[in-house]
C-alpha positions in Angstrom: 15.5 2.3 17.3 15.0 -0.8 19.0 15.5 -4.3 17.1 14.3 -7.6 17.8 15.1 -11.0 15.7 12.7 -13.3 14.5 12.5 -16.5 12.8 11.2 -17.3 9.8 9.0 -19.5 11.2 7.1 -16.8 13.3 7.0 -14.2 10.4 5.3 -17.0 8.2 2.9 -17.5 11.5 2.4 -13.8 12.9 2.8 -11.5 9.9 0.1 -9.2 11.0 1.5 -9.1 14.4 5.3 -8.3 13.5 4.5 -5.6 11.0 1.8 -3.4 13.3 5.4 -4.2 15.6 7.8 -2.4 13.3 5.0 0.1 12.0 3.2 1.0 15.2 5.9 0.6 17.5 9.1 2.1 15.4 10.6 -1.2 16.2 13.5 -2.9 13.5 13.4 -6.6 13.1 15.3 -8.9 12.1 14.7 -12.1 10.0 16.7 -15.2 10.6 16.9 -18.9 9.4 18.8 -21.0 11.1 20.6 -18.0 13.5 21.3 -16.1 10.0 19.9 -12.8 9.2 18.0 -12.8 6.9 16.0 -9.8 6.3 15.3 -6.5 7.9 12.1 -4.5 7.8 11.9 -1.2 8.8 9.3 1.2 9.8 8.6 3.5 6.8 8.9 7.2 7.8 6.3 9.8 7.5 8.5 12.2 5.8 9.4 9.2 3.2 6.0 8.8 2.7 5.0 12.2 2.0 8.5 13.0 -0.5 7.5 9.8 -2.4 3.4 10.6 -3.1 5.2 14.0 -3.9 7.4 12.3 -6.5 5.0 10.1 -7.9 2.5 13.3 -8.0 4.5 15.0 -10.1 5.5 11.7 -12.3 2.2 10.7 -13.3 -0.2 13.3 -13.4 -1.8 13.8 -16.3 -0.9 10.2 -17.6 -4.2 9.2 -17.6 -6.8 11.0 -19.8 -9.7 12.4 -18.3 -12.6 11.2 -18.9 -15.4 12.1 -21.4 -18.5 13.2 -19.5 -20.9 10.1 -20.6 -24.2 11.8 -19.7 -24.1 13.9 -22.7 -23.9 10.7 -25.0 -26.7 8.3 -23.7 -29.4 8.1 -25.3 -33.3 7.2 -23.8 -35.8 5.6 -26.0 -39.1 6.2 -24.7 -41.5 4.1 -25.3 -45.0 4.2 -25.8 -47.5 2.2 -24.0 -50.8 1.5 -25.4 -53.6 0.3 -23.1 
């Protein structure tokens, strides 16, 4: 994996470009401030996405109750028109 060093000012000015480089280019970005490493941005691996999705579905499935069918409880008033 290639590594690139980016200043915090460049991160502020070119955030979208840097994120695209990391996510689509597979580049590891190290953010520096005053020449010292501050943070690291890594691409999110596809298998991690799938594992996290499966874990979240298992964890939260059924947490929200099903909504009752609304149309059964709606009542419409019909107005009679007199001419």
